Residue frames as qw, qx, qy, qz and C-alpha x, y, z in Angstrom:
[[0.021, 0.897, 0.440, 0.024, -0.06, 0.02, -0.05],
 [0.388, 0.373, -0.019, 0.843, 1.12, 3.52, -0.74],
 [0.339, -0.722, -0.500, 0.337, 0.68, 5.47, 2.47],
 [0.216, 0.880, 0.089, 0.413, 0.55, 9.32, 2.11],
 [0.606, -0.496, -0.160, 0.601, 3.31, 11.42, 3.55],
 [0.021, -0.842, -0.012, 0.539, 4.82, 14.92, 3.07],
 [0.171, -0.397, 0.642, 0.634, 6.69, 13.84, -0.06],
 [0.192, 0.263, 0.892, 0.315, 3.98, 11.79, -1.80],
 [0.188, -0.038, -0.225, -0.955, 1.15, 13.41, -3.74],
 [0.472, -0.353, -0.745, -0.312, -1.66, 10.97, -2.87],
 [0.293, -0.434, 0.354, -0.775, -3.88, 11.77, 0.09],
 [0.872, -0.202, 0.209, -0.394, -5.39, 8.34, 0.76],
 [0.486, -0.348, 0.793, 0.115, -3.85, 4.87, 1.01],
 [0.745, 0.486, -0.186, -0.417, -3.74, 3.25, -2.49],
 [0.924, -0.071, 0.355, 0.124, -2.73, -0.29, -3.49],
 [0.044, 0.768, -0.520, -0.371, 0.72, -0.48, -5.33],
 [0.571, -0.126, 0.797, 0.151, 0.34, -3.79, -7.06],
 [0.627, 0.672, 0.041, -0.392, -0.59, -2.56, -10.48],
 [0.140, 0.648, -0.710, -0.237, 2.79, -3.94, -11.67],
 [0.467, -0.052, 0.877, -0.101, 1.59, -7.42, -11.04],
 [0.640, 0.589, 0.422, -0.254, -1.20, -6.96, -13.61],
 [0.368, 0.814, -0.354, -0.275, 1.28, -5.43, -16.07],
 [0.167, -0.456, 0.870, 0.091, 3.64, -8.45, -15.57],
 [0.559, 0.220, 0.789, -0.129, 0.84, -10.88, -16.13],
 [0.555, 0.742, 0.193, -0.322, -0.52, -9.04, -19.17],
 [0.254, 0.758, -0.540, -0.264, 2.84, -8.69, -20.94],
 [0.249, -0.325, 0.910, 0.059, 3.85, -12.35, -20.29],
 [0.586, 0.363, 0.700, -0.187, 0.51, -13.95, -21.33],
 [0.495, 0.784, 0.035, -0.374, 0.31, -11.75, -24.40],
 [0.173, 0.693, -0.655, -0.246, 3.83, -12.44, -25.68],
 [0.371, -0.165, 0.913, -0.034, 3.57, -16.21, -24.88],
 [0.618, 0.484, 0.575, -0.230, 0.36, -16.46, -26.93],
 [0.544, 0.819, 0.101, -0.150, 1.26, -14.27, -29.90],
 [0.169, -0.722, 0.582, 0.334, 5.05, -14.54, -30.11],
 [0.820, 0.427, -0.261, -0.276, 5.75, -16.36, -33.37],
 [0.954, -0.187, 0.180, 0.149, 7.80, -19.59, -33.57],
 [0.547, 0.733, -0.257, 0.313, 11.17, -17.91, -34.15],
 [0.796, -0.221, -0.287, 0.485, 14.49, -18.29, -32.38],
 [0.055, 0.826, -0.175, 0.533, 15.31, -15.19, -30.38],
 [0.714, -0.104, -0.558, 0.409, 17.73, -16.53, -27.84],
 [0.186, 0.226, -0.329, 0.898, 18.15, -13.08, -26.21],
 [0.503, -0.466, -0.173, -0.707, 14.51, -13.00, -25.22],
 [0.768, -0.320, -0.535, 0.143, 15.14, -15.81, -22.68],
 [0.473, -0.091, -0.361, 0.798, 17.45, -13.35, -20.82],
 [0.210, -0.347, -0.103, -0.908, 14.92, -10.54, -21.20],
 [0.694, -0.464, -0.381, -0.396, 12.30, -12.65, -19.40],
 [0.718, -0.195, -0.486, 0.458, 14.87, -13.65, -16.78],
 [0.209, 0.121, -0.206, 0.948, 15.65, -9.99, -16.12],
 [0.413, -0.406, -0.237, -0.780, 11.89, -9.15, -16.05],
 [0.777, -0.401, -0.483, -0.048, 11.33, -11.90, -13.39],
 [0.539, -0.125, -0.397, 0.732, 14.20, -10.60, -11.29],
 [0.035, -0.217, 0.050, -0.974, 12.70, -7.12, -11.42],
 [0.585, -0.419, -0.449, -0.530, 9.26, -8.52, -10.68],
 [0.744, -0.395, -0.508, 0.179, 10.28, -10.19, -7.42],
 [0.446, -0.081, -0.299, 0.840, 12.51, -7.50, -6.14],
 [0.170, -0.291, -0.181, -0.924, 9.86, -4.92, -6.96],
 [0.641, -0.447, -0.514, -0.353, 7.11, -6.99, -5.42],
 [0.656, -0.328, -0.493, 0.468, 9.08, -7.43, -2.20],
 [0.212, 0.051, -0.138, 0.966, 9.71, -3.70, -2.06],
 [0.388, -0.350, -0.302, -0.797, 6.04, -2.90, -2.57],
 [0.743, -0.442, -0.468, -0.183, 4.92, -5.38, 0.17],
 [0.762, -0.484, -0.265, 0.338, 7.71, -5.20, 2.72],
 [0.091, 0.976, -0.179, 0.085, 10.07, -2.36, 1.68],
 [0.902, -0.097, 0.023, 0.421, 13.68, -3.24, 1.15],
 [0.336, -0.705, 0.148, 0.607, 16.91, -1.17, 1.19],
 [0.503, 0.813, -0.118, -0.269, 17.90, 0.77, -1.90],
 [0.098, -0.633, 0.750, 0.164, 21.25, -1.04, -1.80],
 [0.515, 0.039, 0.856, -0.020, 19.71, -4.50, -2.19],
 [0.592, 0.700, 0.344, -0.203, 17.38, -3.32, -4.96],
 [0.258, 0.842, -0.383, -0.279, 20.34, -1.72, -6.76],
 [0.316, -0.405, 0.847, 0.137, 22.42, -4.95, -6.55],
 [0.605, 0.355, 0.709, -0.068, 19.59, -6.90, -8.18],
 [0.454, 0.850, 0.067, -0.258, 19.41, -4.17, -10.89],
 [0.029, -0.734, 0.628, 0.257, 23.15, -4.55, -11.53],
 [0.464, -0.117, 0.875, 0.069, 22.80, -8.26, -11.86],
 [0.586, 0.591, 0.536, -0.140, 19.91, -8.02, -14.30],
 [0.301, 0.882, -0.177, -0.317, 21.76, -5.40, -16.39],
 [0.092, -0.568, 0.786, 0.225, 24.91, -7.51, -16.78],
 [0.579, 0.188, 0.791, -0.069, 22.70, -10.60, -17.47],
 [0.555, 0.746, 0.304, -0.207, 21.11, -8.75, -20.38],
 [0.246, 0.861, -0.387, -0.219, 24.36, -7.30, -21.78],
 [0.162, -0.536, 0.820, 0.117, 26.77, -10.21, -21.28],
 [0.388, 0.079, 0.918, 0.008, 24.54, -13.23, -21.79],
 [0.486, 0.646, 0.531, -0.255, 21.61, -11.69, -23.68],
 [0.500, 0.186, 0.447, 0.718, 23.81, -9.80, -26.14],
 [0.055, 0.930, 0.348, 0.107, 21.89, -6.53, -25.68],
 [0.565, -0.440, 0.089, 0.692, 24.95, -4.33, -26.29],
 [0.306, 0.918, 0.041, -0.248, 25.43, -0.97, -27.89],
 [0.715, -0.092, 0.389, 0.574, 27.97, -1.22, -30.76],
 [0.349, 0.542, 0.393, 0.656, 26.80, 1.57, -33.06],
 [0.222, -0.562, -0.316, 0.732, 27.19, 5.19, -32.07],
 [0.387, 0.778, 0.460, 0.183, 26.38, 6.76, -35.47],
 [0.446, 0.503, -0.023, 0.740, 29.21, 9.24, -35.25],
 [0.426, -0.868, -0.177, -0.184, 28.19, 10.64, -31.87],
 [0.447, -0.822, 0.317, 0.155, 31.24, 12.50, -30.43],
 [0.264, 0.714, -0.606, -0.229, 33.15, 11.25, -33.42],
 [0.312, -0.219, 0.922, -0.066, 32.61, 7.52, -32.59],
 [0.626, 0.148, -0.437, -0.628, 31.00, 5.13, -35.03],
 [0.827, -0.086, -0.552, -0.057, 31.74, 1.65, -33.62],
 [0.476, -0.695, 0.387, -0.375, 32.10, 0.93, -29.92],
 [0.394, 0.324, -0.853, 0.109, 34.63, -1.77, -28.92],
 [0.696, -0.373, -0.604, -0.108, 33.32, -4.62, -26.72],
 [0.526, -0.143, -0.533, 0.647, 35.44, -3.56, -23.73],
 [0.042, 0.027, 0.145, -0.988, 33.72, -0.24, -23.74],
 [0.486, -0.208, -0.478, -0.701, 30.26, -1.18, -25.09],
 [0.558, -0.319, -0.762, 0.074, 29.57, -3.76, -22.28],
 [0.285, -0.364, -0.543, 0.701, 29.95, -1.48, -19.25],
 [0.133, 0.029, -0.156, -0.978, 28.40, 1.48, -21.15],
 [0.482, -0.250, -0.606, -0.581, 25.28, -0.51, -21.99],
 [0.504, -0.366, -0.729, 0.283, 25.02, -1.86, -18.42],
 [0.151, -0.222, -0.298, 0.916, 25.17, 1.67, -17.16],
 [0.313, -0.068, -0.333, -0.887, 22.43, 2.74, -19.61],
 [0.526, -0.348, -0.753, -0.186, 20.23, -0.17, -18.35],
 [0.391, -0.361, -0.603, 0.595, 20.77, 0.98, -14.76],
 [0.015, -0.101, -0.020, 0.995, 20.10, 4.48, -15.65],
 [0.410, -0.156, -0.490, -0.753, 16.82, 3.76, -17.46],
 [0.501, -0.372, -0.779, 0.065, 15.56, 1.34, -14.80],
 [0.276, -0.430, -0.482, 0.712, 15.95, 4.00, -12.13],
 [0.075, 0.061, -0.166, -0.981, 14.80, 6.87, -14.37],
 [0.438, -0.344, -0.620, -0.553, 11.45, 5.18, -15.05],
 [0.494, -0.430, -0.683, 0.323, 11.14, 4.41, -11.33],
 [0.218, -0.271, -0.266, 0.899, 11.78, 8.03, -10.48],
 [0.225, -0.055, -0.264, -0.936, 9.16, 9.57, -12.90],
 [0.430, -0.407, -0.775, -0.221, 6.44, 7.20, -11.50],
 [0.149, -0.154, -0.541, 0.813, 5.34, 9.94, -9.07],
 [0.424, 0.263, 0.199, -0.844, 2.01, 11.06, -10.58],
 [0.705, 0.298, 0.597, -0.239, -0.89, 9.23, -12.13],
 [0.738, 0.627, 0.243, -0.056, -0.27, 7.96, -15.65],
 [0.111, 0.890, -0.372, -0.238, 3.12, 9.50, -16.30],
 [0.301, -0.425, 0.830, 0.199, 5.46, 6.47, -16.40],
 [0.579, 0.313, 0.753, -0.021, 2.77, 4.34, -18.08],
 [0.465, 0.836, 0.170, -0.237, 1.92, 7.04, -20.63],
 [0.034, 0.771, -0.572, -0.277, 5.65, 7.47, -21.56],
 [0.419, -0.171, 0.883, 0.125, 5.89, 3.68, -21.92],
 [0.597, 0.571, 0.548, -0.132, 2.84, 3.64, -24.26],
 [0.351, 0.884, -0.135, -0.279, 4.31, 6.34, -26.43],
 [0.119, -0.607, 0.753, 0.225, 7.79, 4.68, -26.65],
 [0.475, 0.023, 0.879, 0.039, 6.28, 1.16, -27.28],
 [0.596, 0.658, 0.411, -0.209, 3.79, 2.40, -29.89],
 [0.296, 0.850, -0.329, -0.284, 6.38, 4.23, -31.92],
 [0.117, -0.495, 0.850, 0.136, 9.07, 1.48, -31.71],
 [0.616, 0.171, 0.750, -0.169, 6.39, -1.23, -32.15],
 [0.619, 0.734, 0.141, -0.241, 5.32, 0.19, -35.48],
 [0.172, 0.779, -0.579, -0.169, 9.06, 0.54, -36.49],
 [0.361, -0.293, 0.885, 0.002, 9.86, -3.07, -35.54],
 [0.673, 0.415, 0.587, -0.175, 6.84, -4.29, -37.53],
 [0.509, 0.820, -0.095, -0.244, 7.91, -2.22, -40.51],
 [0.131, 0.688, -0.707, -0.094, 11.47, -3.66, -40.53],
 [0.795, 0.088, -0.563, -0.207, 10.22, -7.26, -40.00],
 [0.127, 0.253, -0.785, 0.552, 11.34, -7.61, -36.34],
 [0.570, -0.414, -0.484, -0.518, 8.02, -9.31, -35.52],
 [0.639, -0.325, -0.614, 0.330, 9.09, -10.64, -32.11],
 [0.252, -0.174, -0.304, 0.902, 9.99, -7.18, -30.76],
 [0.287, -0.242, -0.302, -0.876, 6.88, -5.69, -32.40],
 [0.632, -0.455, -0.580, -0.239, 4.69, -8.09, -30.44],
 [0.527, -0.295, -0.512, 0.611, 6.59, -7.30, -27.21],
 [0.058, 0.029, -0.039, 0.997, 6.14, -3.58, -27.73],
 [0.460, -0.317, -0.459, -0.691, 2.44, -4.07, -28.47],
 [0.639, -0.393, -0.654, 0.099, 1.96, -6.32, -25.44],
 [0.369, -0.214, -0.406, 0.808, 3.62, -3.74, -23.16],
 [0.129, -0.119, -0.136, -0.975, 1.61, -0.81, -24.61],
 [0.562, -0.370, -0.556, -0.488, -1.68, -2.75, -24.27],
 [0.608, -0.356, -0.620, 0.346, -0.90, -3.82, -20.67],
 [0.241, -0.117, -0.242, 0.933, -0.01, -0.18, -19.75],
 [0.299, -0.248, -0.319, -0.865, -3.22, 1.10, -21.32],
 [0.632, -0.426, -0.627, -0.164, -5.23, -1.40, -19.25],
 [0.515, -0.306, -0.482, 0.639, -3.38, -0.27, -16.10],
 [0.063, 0.061, -0.008, 0.996, -4.05, 3.45, -16.93],
 [0.420, -0.467, -0.559, -0.541, -7.73, 2.72, -17.00],
 [0.650, -0.595, -0.463, 0.093, -7.57, 2.20, -13.24],
 [0.559, -0.189, -0.168, 0.789, -4.67, 4.52, -12.46],
 [0.089, 0.055, 0.148, 0.983, -5.84, 7.61, -14.23],
 [0.382, -0.227, -0.387, -0.808, -9.63, 7.20, -14.62],
 [0.649, -0.436, -0.610, -0.128, -10.89, 5.42, -11.55],
 [0.236, -0.591, 0.377, -0.673, -11.47, 6.86, -8.04],
 [0.847, -0.323, 0.154, -0.393, -13.09, 3.84, -6.47],
 [0.976, -0.051, 0.133, 0.167, -10.63, 1.14, -7.77],
 [0.251, 0.902, -0.346, 0.064, -7.50, 3.29, -8.14],
 [0.928, -0.227, 0.134, 0.263, -4.12, 1.50, -8.20],
 [0.016, 0.866, -0.453, -0.213, -0.42, 2.45, -8.61],
 [0.838, 0.393, -0.378, 0.006, 2.10, 0.37, -10.60],
 [0.732, -0.634, 0.236, 0.081, 4.56, 0.48, -7.65],
 [0.186, -0.668, 0.672, 0.261, 8.18, -0.57, -7.92],
 [0.662, 0.094, 0.741, 0.064, 7.02, -3.86, -9.43],
 [0.581, 0.727, 0.365, 0.033, 5.68, -2.13, -12.54],
 [0.136, 0.954, -0.230, -0.139, 8.26, 0.67, -12.86],
 [0.410, -0.551, 0.689, 0.232, 11.24, -1.70, -12.64],
 [0.649, 0.240, 0.707, 0.146, 9.81, -4.06, -15.17],
 [0.451, 0.862, 0.229, -0.021, 9.02, -1.19, -17.52],
 [0.113, -0.876, 0.402, 0.239, 12.48, 0.26, -17.07],
 [0.526, -0.273, 0.760, 0.267, 14.05, -3.05, -18.18],
 [0.580, 0.510, 0.621, 0.130, 11.76, -3.51, -21.17],
 [0.269, 0.957, 0.054, -0.090, 12.16, 0.08, -22.35],
 [0.280, -0.718, 0.562, 0.299, 15.96, -0.32, -22.04],
 [0.570, 0.022, 0.778, 0.263, 15.91, -3.47, -24.19],
 [0.491, 0.737, 0.462, 0.058, 13.61, -1.81, -26.76],
 [0.040, 0.960, -0.163, -0.224, 15.80, 1.31, -26.95],
 [0.374, -0.577, 0.663, 0.297, 18.99, -0.63, -27.38],
 [0.591, 0.240, 0.746, 0.193, 17.53, -3.13, -29.85],
 [0.397, 0.871, 0.277, -0.080, 16.14, -0.22, -31.92],
 [0.061, -0.881, 0.376, 0.279, 19.57, 1.49, -31.96],
 [0.432, -0.341, 0.782, 0.293, 21.33, -1.73, -33.09],
 [0.568, 0.417, 0.703, 0.095, 18.76, -2.96, -35.63],
 [0.316, 0.901, 0.138, -0.264, 18.51, 0.48, -37.26],
 [0.206, -0.679, 0.549, 0.442, 22.09, 0.26, -38.36],
 [0.271, -0.105, 0.884, 0.367, 21.33, -2.55, -40.76],
 [0.410, 0.612, 0.663, -0.131, 17.91, -1.54, -42.18],
 [0.287, 0.213, 0.436, 0.826, 17.31, 0.34, -45.41],
 [0.234, 0.125, 0.064, -0.962, 15.20, 3.39, -46.16],
 [0.093, -0.710, -0.029, -0.697, 12.54, 4.47, -45.42],
 [0.755, -0.590, -0.279, -0.065, 12.97, 2.89, -41.98],
 [0.722, -0.004, -0.241, 0.649, 16.60, 3.86, -41.39],
 [0.203, -0.976, -0.083, -0.004, 17.39, 6.79, -39.06],
 [0.584, 0.571, -0.313, 0.484, 20.78, 8.33, -39.62],
 [0.020, 0.471, -0.507, 0.722, 20.84, 9.63, -36.09],
 [0.645, -0.378, -0.643, -0.167, 19.05, 6.82, -34.08],
 [0.419, -0.218, -0.592, 0.652, 20.50, 7.89, -30.63],
 [0.112, -0.045, 0.075, -0.990, 18.73, 11.22, -31.01],
 [0.585, -0.263, -0.515, -0.569, 15.43, 9.40, -31.65],
 [0.622, -0.266, -0.694, 0.247, 15.95, 7.36, -28.50],
 [0.232, -0.120, -0.403, 0.877, 16.76, 10.44, -26.43],
 [0.307, -0.177, -0.224, -0.908, 13.69, 12.26, -27.87],
 [0.644, -0.300, -0.627, -0.319, 11.39, 9.41, -26.84],
 [0.690, -0.450, -0.496, 0.275, 12.76, 9.16, -23.40],
 [0.230, 0.553, -0.131, 0.790, 13.47, 12.87, -22.88],
 [0.530, -0.693, -0.011, -0.489, 11.28, 13.22, -19.69],
 [0.885, -0.446, -0.017, 0.133, 13.02, 10.39, -17.62],
 [0.717, 0.255, -0.081, 0.644, 16.52, 11.26, -19.05],
 [0.063, 0.659, -0.050, 0.748, 16.20, 15.00, -18.28],
 [0.639, -0.664, -0.025, -0.388, 14.47, 14.50, -14.92],
 [0.923, -0.312, -0.094, 0.204, 16.94, 11.91, -13.61],
 [0.592, 0.309, -0.136, 0.732, 20.10, 13.76, -14.63],
 [0.114, -0.682, 0.011, -0.722, 18.61, 16.97, -13.03],
 [0.732, -0.618, -0.032, -0.286, 17.51, 15.42, -9.72],
 [0.903, -0.115, -0.132, 0.392, 20.75, 13.42, -9.35],
 [0.419, 0.425, -0.130, 0.792, 22.79, 16.55, -9.95],
 [0.347, -0.705, 0.011, -0.619, 20.68, 18.53, -7.38],
 [0.876, -0.473, -0.069, -0.063, 21.07, 15.76, -4.73],
 [0.816, 0.050, -0.131, 0.560, 24.81, 15.39, -5.25],
 [0.200, 0.617, -0.068, 0.758, 25.21, 19.17, -5.10],
 [0.486, -0.658, 0.156, -0.554, 23.53, 19.23, -1.73],
 [0.106, 0.432, -0.858, 0.257, 25.71, 16.28, -0.65],
 [0.757, -0.016, 0.427, -0.494, 22.89, 13.76, -0.53],
 [0.471, -0.018, 0.852, 0.227, 22.65, 10.26, -2.06],
 [0.218, 0.107, -0.546, -0.802, 21.48, 10.31, -5.67],
 [0.359, -0.290, -0.848, -0.259, 18.74, 7.85, -4.54],
 [0.032, -0.330, -0.614, 0.716, 17.43, 9.92, -1.58],
 [0.105, 0.674, 0.688, 0.248, 13.74, 10.89, -2.23],
 [0.081, -0.322, -0.167, 0.928, 12.73, 14.49, -2.63],
 [0.380, 0.717, 0.548, -0.202, 10.15, 16.65, -4.42],
 [0.074, -0.644, 0.316, 0.693, 12.39, 18.18, -7.13],
 [0.442, 0.196, 0.797, 0.363, 11.04, 16.12, -9.99],
 [0.076, -0.081, -0.406, -0.907, 9.55, 17.80, -13.06],
 [0.352, -0.494, -0.714, -0.349, 6.11, 16.36, -12.16],
 [0.401, -0.547, -0.511, 0.528, 6.39, 17.76, -8.66],
 [0.138, -0.210, 0.084, 0.964, 7.07, 21.25, -10.15],
 [0.228, -0.263, -0.574, -0.742, 3.89, 21.00, -12.26],
 [0.437, -0.557, -0.706, -0.004, 1.74, 19.92, -9.36],
 [0.349, -0.452, -0.330, 0.751, 3.10, 22.66, -7.26],
 [0.018, -0.032, 0.290, 0.956, 2.16, 25.03, -10.06],
 [0.484, 0.200, 0.330, -0.786, -1.43, 23.99, -9.61],
 [0.552, 0.226, -0.616, -0.514, -1.91, 21.42, -12.38],
 [0.868, -0.164, 0.308, -0.352, -3.93, 18.26, -11.58],
 [0.616, -0.274, 0.713, 0.191, -2.33, 14.85, -12.24],
 [0.675, 0.482, 0.545, 0.124, -4.00, 14.27, -15.51],
 [0.310, 0.951, -0.006, -0.005, -3.07, 17.74, -16.91],
 [0.288, -0.767, 0.549, 0.163, 0.57, 17.41, -15.70],
 [0.657, -0.070, 0.722, 0.204, 0.90, 13.98, -17.34],
 [0.591, 0.686, 0.412, 0.104, -0.63, 15.16, -20.59],
 [0.066, 0.968, -0.208, -0.121, 1.68, 18.12, -20.62],
 [0.373, -0.559, 0.708, 0.215, 4.66, 15.80, -20.33],
 [0.700, 0.297, 0.629, 0.163, 3.29, 13.55, -23.06],
 [0.421, 0.894, 0.153, 0.020, 3.14, 16.53, -25.24],
 [0.220, -0.860, 0.437, 0.148, 6.64, 17.51, -24.13],
 [0.620, -0.200, 0.723, 0.230, 7.88, 14.03, -25.24],
 [0.628, 0.589, 0.491, 0.133, 6.17, 14.30, -28.58],
 [0.197, 0.975, -0.084, -0.064, 7.70, 17.75, -29.23],
 [0.300, -0.717, 0.604, 0.177, 11.22, 16.59, -28.42],
 [0.708, 0.109, 0.677, 0.170, 10.74, 13.50, -30.49],
 [0.508, 0.809, 0.277, 0.102, 9.85, 15.71, -33.45],
 [0.055, -0.948, 0.296, 0.099, 12.74, 17.91, -32.64],
 [0.573, -0.414, 0.669, 0.229, 15.09, 14.88, -32.64],
 [0.672, 0.406, 0.575, 0.229, 13.83, 14.03, -36.16],
 [0.302, 0.942, 0.140, 0.051, 14.30, 17.58, -37.31],
 [0.389, -0.828, 0.315, 0.252, 17.76, 18.39, -35.97],
 [0.671, -0.128, 0.593, 0.426, 19.71, 15.98, -38.22],
 [0.522, 0.722, 0.382, 0.245, 18.48, 18.04, -41.20],
 [0.091, 0.968, -0.055, 0.228, 20.54, 21.04, -40.05],
 [0.213, -0.785, 0.553, -0.180, 23.31, 19.81, -37.73],
 [0.529, 0.257, -0.808, 0.030, 25.47, 16.81, -37.08],
 [0.715, -0.387, -0.577, -0.078, 24.58, 14.21, -34.51],
 [0.510, -0.180, -0.480, 0.691, 26.89, 15.53, -31.72],
 [0.076, -0.096, 0.064, -0.990, 25.55, 19.11, -31.99],
 [0.566, -0.328, -0.446, -0.611, 22.02, 17.72, -32.19],
 [0.666, -0.281, -0.648, 0.240, 22.62, 15.65, -29.09],
 [0.301, -0.125, -0.350, 0.878, 23.88, 18.68, -27.16],
 [0.243, -0.162, -0.171, -0.941, 21.05, 20.94, -28.45],
 [0.597, -0.364, -0.620, -0.357, 18.36, 18.35, -27.64],
 [0.592, -0.379, -0.590, 0.397, 19.44, 17.92, -24.01],
 [0.186, -0.037, -0.161, 0.969, 20.25, 21.71, -23.54],
 [0.353, -0.295, -0.339, -0.821, 16.74, 22.63, -24.84],
 [0.642, -0.436, -0.620, -0.114, 15.14, 20.20, -22.43],
 [0.509, -0.308, -0.487, 0.639, 17.07, 21.41, -19.42],
 [0.014, 0.079, 0.027, 0.996, 16.22, 25.03, -20.39],
 [0.486, -0.377, -0.508, -0.603, 12.56, 24.11, -20.67],
 [0.659, -0.422, -0.592, 0.195, 12.63, 22.44, -17.25],
 [0.341, -0.142, -0.294, 0.881, 14.44, 25.47, -15.75],
 [0.243, -0.231, -0.203, -0.920, 11.60, 27.71, -17.11],
 [0.647, -0.434, -0.559, -0.285, 8.99, 25.30, -15.52],
 [0.578, -0.314, -0.528, 0.537, 10.91, 25.46, -12.22],
 [0.141, 0.037, -0.117, 0.982, 11.02, 29.27, -12.32],
 [0.426, -0.333, -0.372, -0.754, 7.30, 29.56, -13.15],
 [0.668, -0.402, -0.626, -0.008, 6.43, 27.00, -10.46],
 [0.436, -0.214, -0.430, 0.761, 8.40, 29.04, -7.85],
 [0.111, -0.138, -0.069, -0.982, 6.61, 32.25, -8.90],
 [0.565, -0.376, -0.491, -0.546, 3.18, 30.54, -8.54],
 [0.643, -0.371, -0.602, 0.293, 4.12, 29.03, -5.21],
 [0.248, -0.100, -0.290, 0.919, 5.33, 32.47, -3.93],
 [0.302, -0.241, -0.231, -0.893, 2.01, 34.09, -5.18],
 [0.671, -0.401, -0.574, -0.243, -0.07, 31.41, -3.45],
 [0.556, -0.274, -0.541, 0.568, 1.90, 31.84, -0.22],
 [0.057, 0.036, -0.106, 0.992, 1.34, 35.60, -0.32],
 [0.478, -0.309, -0.405, -0.715, -2.30, 35.19, -1.00],
 [0.684, -0.390, -0.616, 0.044, -2.65, 32.70, 1.88],
 [0.403, -0.168, -0.399, 0.806, -0.82, 35.09, 4.20],
 [0.169, -0.173, -0.088, -0.966, -3.08, 37.95, 3.17],
 [0.619, -0.378, -0.539, -0.428, -6.22, 35.82, 3.80],
 [0.617, -0.309, -0.600, 0.405, -4.83, 34.82, 7.22],
 [0.212, -0.032, -0.221, 0.951, -4.27, 38.53, 8.13],
 [0.358, -0.253, -0.275, -0.856, -7.71, 39.53, 7.00],
 [0.670, -0.392, -0.610, -0.162, -9.27, 36.75, 9.08],
 [0.548, -0.256, -0.519, 0.604, -7.37, 37.90, 12.13],
 [0.060, 0.281, -0.003, 0.958, -8.33, 41.56, 11.78],
 [0.530, -0.537, -0.351, -0.555, -11.91, 41.23, 13.12],
 [0.777, -0.387, -0.436, 0.237, -10.66, 39.40, 16.14],
 [0.472, -0.015, -0.226, 0.852, -8.12, 42.09, 16.90],
 [0.178, -0.419, -0.160, -0.876, -10.82, 44.82, 16.40],
 [0.681, -0.531, -0.424, -0.273, -13.07, 43.00, 18.92],
 [0.701, -0.284, -0.375, 0.535, -10.26, 42.78, 21.43],
 [0.215, 0.176, -0.059, 0.959, -9.62, 46.53, 20.94],
 [0.408, -0.508, -0.319, -0.689, -13.30, 47.28, 21.52],
 [0.742, -0.501, -0.444, 0.040, -13.37, 45.23, 24.68],
 [0.574, -0.087, -0.280, 0.764, -10.28, 47.03, 25.98],
 [0.008, -0.309, -0.069, -0.949, -11.82, 50.46, 25.39],
 [0.588, -0.546, -0.384, -0.456, -15.04, 49.44, 27.09],
 [0.736, -0.376, -0.422, 0.372, -13.08, 48.29, 30.19],
 [0.356, 0.082, -0.148, 0.919, -11.23, 51.61, 30.29],
 [0.259, -0.464, -0.192, -0.825, -14.52, 53.51, 30.22],
 [0.717, -0.536, -0.422, -0.142, -15.97, 51.38, 33.07],
 [0.691, -0.237, -0.341, 0.592, -12.83, 51.85, 35.17],
 [0.188, 0.198, -0.023, 0.962, -12.88, 55.53, 34.60]]
């Protein structure tokens, strides 16, 4: 159960086992519809999903230390990279690099998995946000996988998107039967989105037009711009204040939007639009600049946009605080006036 506190945005106790439904939906769908093709790496994907499922479920039910959870994430990441073969080898000229050597690609890919697993977990702070981002990513990549003939990954993407949509029905649009995905759902989603992103990056290098993207890393960053920007930003803030990068706070982008007065649905929809805008920007930048410049501009633009949101949120908070203070003073004035009247009456009697 998710119990309300000063950091969380819910005001009532809400079940956090939506991830169990997502886990069941994804697995049943893929087992039924996955074609009879040999995708050895998918065995390791399912192994990693199961690892995330159990560690997330234990955390949702009993709460475990961040250290234990992180160790399981490390194990799952290296399982996917070393045994599953999910490894980044193509950089498309980013920072002047085209092909990544194995000795560098393995640890880099493992770090990317760890980053994405935690990034998805961190943005799961308001209704529908993590699930909605997952639906967007899986819908776009699912169509692309289908177009290039990678039917197995197209089915996985579709299964994830459909399971998340079913979850959002109760997370976003239900008051009586509301449920959160919890760590079970966010950790599973992080692993799957990591696999989808890396597979897209690698398959893209060998496909022909019109499905080939000359700057595939930019497309990945555009689709995942919200978790990428938010995680880098909050980690930097926490480290600057000499705190653990994993210590919870209310500095996330979605917290800023809620503080600015937006309801959960509006904040989530705004960030969905944010994702679509930056995905389109990622598609447009390669027409004018090289991939390295585009990479820097994409991230810089996102950080500037978040800085603007932060500044506006602070302004709105300050205005609300001033208004609340004014109302408090106005409410106190009649009381003070009455006290003054009583004192003057007493003086008259004594005189």
